[in-house]
N, C-alpha and C positions, 0 to 999 in steps of 0.2 A: 419240742417247743421250748424256747428259752424262758426262764423265769424273769419277771420284771423286778427292777430294783428301785428303791427310793434314794434319790440323791439329795444331798444337802449343799446349798450354795451360799457362800459367804463372799462379800464383795468389798474391794477397796479400789481406789483410783488415785493416781498421782499426776500432778502437773496439768490439771484441767484448765481449759481456757476460761478466763473470767468474761462472762457475757452480761453482767449486771450493770456495766457502766463504770466510769472512772471513780465515782465516789462510793461505790458499793462493791461487795465481794459476793460471788455466786453462792447460793444455798442448794447444793446438789442433793438429789435423791435418785434412785435407780428403780426401773421397772423391768422385771424379768418376764418374758413371754416365751411360750413353747410353740414351736412350729412343727414338731414331730418329724416324720420322715421326709417332708418336703420343705426346703428352705423358703419357698415362695408361698406356702400355705398361709391362710389368715392366722394371725397370732391369737393364742389363748393366754390370758394373763395368769401367771403363776403366783405373782406377789410383787410387793414393792418394799423398798427399804424405808427407814426413817429419813428425815431431812437432817443434814449436818449443816448448821448455819455458818456462814462467813469462812469458807475454806475452799481451797482448790485441790486438797489432798484428803478426801474423806475416807474414813475407815468406818463403814456402816456396821452397826451392832445387830441388825436384823438378819436372821437366817431364813432362807427361802427353801422350801422342800419341793422337789420335782418327783412326781410319781410316774411310773410307767416306762422307765428306761430299761432297755434290753441290750445286753452286751452283744456287739456284732451287728446291731441294727441301727441305721442312721437315726440320730435324734438331735434336731437342731433347736437351739435356744437363742434368743436375742436379748441383749441387755441394752436398754436405753437409759442414758443419764440426762436428767433434766434439772433446770434451775427453778426452784420453787418460787412462786410468786405470791408473796404475802398480800400484795395489793388486791389480787383477785379474791382473796378470802375476806377482804375488808378489815383486816386486823394488822397490827404491827408485828414485826418479827419478834420483838421482845415478849409480847403477849403469847405468841405461838410457841416460842422456845420454852416457856414455862409449862405449856400444856401439850406435850408430845402426842397424846392421844387425839387431841383436836386436829393437829396437823395431819396425822394418819387418816382420820376420818375425812378430811378435806381432799386428800390425795385419792383415797378410795372412791369417793363420790365423783371426782373429776375423771378418773380412769374409767369407771363404769359408764359414765355419761358419754365419754368420748367414744368408747367401743360400741355401745348399744345405739347411740343416736347419731354417730358420725359428726359430732359438732367439733369445733376448733378446740384443741387442748390448750388450756390457759397457761401452761408452763413452757418456757423455751427449752428446746432440745440442745444439749451440749455435745451430744454424740451418741453413736450406737455401734454395736458390734454383734455379728452373727457367729455363733460357735457350733461346731459339730461336737457333741459331748464325747464321743469315742476318741476323737483326735486329742482332746484336752486330757482325758484320763490316760491315754496311751494304749497301745495295741494289746497289752496284757492286762488291762484294767488297773494299771498302776496309778494310784491317786496321789502320787508325789506332786507337790506344788510346782506349777510352771508360771513363769512371768507372762503377763499379757502380751508383751512384745514378741514372745515366741509363738503365740497363737495365730492362726490364720484369721485375720480380721477383715470384715467387709462392712463398709459404711452403707447403711441402707436408709433412704429417706422414708419417713413415716407416711403412711397412706392417709389421705383425708377422707 
């Protein structure tokens, strides 16, 4: 029986499409979900990044840990990138940028509500990708960095 390993995920994105309109710039954050052995399984939320305001090239500082990965066993994760909606929170971006813990609490509440109650998620999706962790790490468990463009990407619409 193979021993499970804890993985550390750090995320960046480049050249995201601006979906906030002509006068604004998107405020991206990412949500990482685990699908386990089955890429079509219901997602389990592993964590989310902080919001990076007014950028289409975010480098998130949040590290997300994934427990239970076993070498040689399929392990699918999905990364969804969203445009944070300050209007939904009833606050200005300027106020939220000063209080990153408040932004994180809002996202956590929205994510939990969306998953548990199947309500409409208040933040617009910018894109998502499904990864098989073993393919990303390489056949020998080599954790050398790979560019996203080299990964097998699959856009998956979010379930309502």
